N, C-alpha and C positions, 0 to 999 in steps of 0.2 A: 905676564910678571910684575909686579908691584914692590917701589921703592921705598922706603919708609923714612921722611928723619928724624930720628930720636928728638932733636934741639926745637924740631919746632913743637913738641907736645911734655916741652918741660914747664908746664903749670903748675904750682902748687894751692892749694885751701888752704888760708889761714888758721882755719880749724882742726886740720891732719892731714887728710890725702885727698885725692884728687884719681879719678880713675875714668882714662881714654881708652875707648874702643879703635888699636891699631887697625887688627881685619879680624871679619866675620865670615865664616863659610860654613857650609855643610858639614865641613871634615875638620876644620882649624878657626882656631880664637887667638887672640893676641890680645894682651890688655895691660894697657903699662896703667900703675901704680903709682904715682909721685907722693910720697910721704915722707912729711918734714919731719925733723929730728923731736926727739922724745915723743913722737906718737904710730901709736900700733892700729895694727889693722887685726882685729880681734880673729880669737880662729877658730876657725868654722870648718864645714864639709858639705859637700855635692851628693846629691844621690845620682850619680851619673855613675857611668861606667867609664874607664880611660884613667891616663895621666893627665899630670900639667908638671910644669915648671916654672921657679920662681928666679928671673937672674937677678942680682943686686950692680945695676947699672954706674951706680956711683953712692958711694958714702958706705958706713957700717954699723951693725946691728946687730938681729938676730930671728932667725927662723925660725916661728913658735910649733909645738905641738900640743897633744893633749895628754892633760897631768902636768901641767906646768912645766914641761920639757922643752929645752931649748938649745939652739945649736949656733956658734956665734958662724956671724955672716959679714963678710968682707966685699967691697968693689969684685965683680970679678966672679963672685961664688953664686951655686947653680943649686936649687934644689929640685929632686926629681922626688914625685909621687903616687902613690894611687889618688884620686880626687876625693875617692869618699872616706881618705883616711884626713883627720884636724889638719890643719895648718895654717899660720899667718905668720907676721911680719912683724917685726918694732925695731925703729930706725932710734939711733942713740943721739943725745941731742948735739945737736951742731958743733964741728971744729971748728968753724972757721971763726966763730964768735970769742970777744976779750975771757979769759979764763975766767973774770969774775964774774961773765953771765951766764957763760956755759955749765960750771960747777953749782950755781944757785939753782934746787930745786925749784924755788917757785917762780924759774924761767922756764918752762919745759918746751919752747916753742920760740926758734932764731926770729929774731925781729926784725933780720938785716936784710934789705933786700937780695946783695948780691949773696946770698946765701941759697936762696930760694929759686 
């Protein structure tokens, strides 16, 4: 058995996304993608058989799909799809920040360390 403390993997990249491998075995892989508010994990697919799940641990945004399709996503929401199906994620701007910053289109990523 293996216990993973997600608090220890709460690392963010100011440029948009931080990827951390939590578990990797022959049968199962778990990745933690920490995405800054205002950032996008682009729509992509994998030439593999199987399924994937994407769980929103914190925040709000959207699950992304082919043809610009979106599905609203918030804390606790999970997307399940075939790995070959195009998928991606968009994180909304940080709502911890003052309204004058979060509503400013020229300020897409939170500059407050407490939000990261």
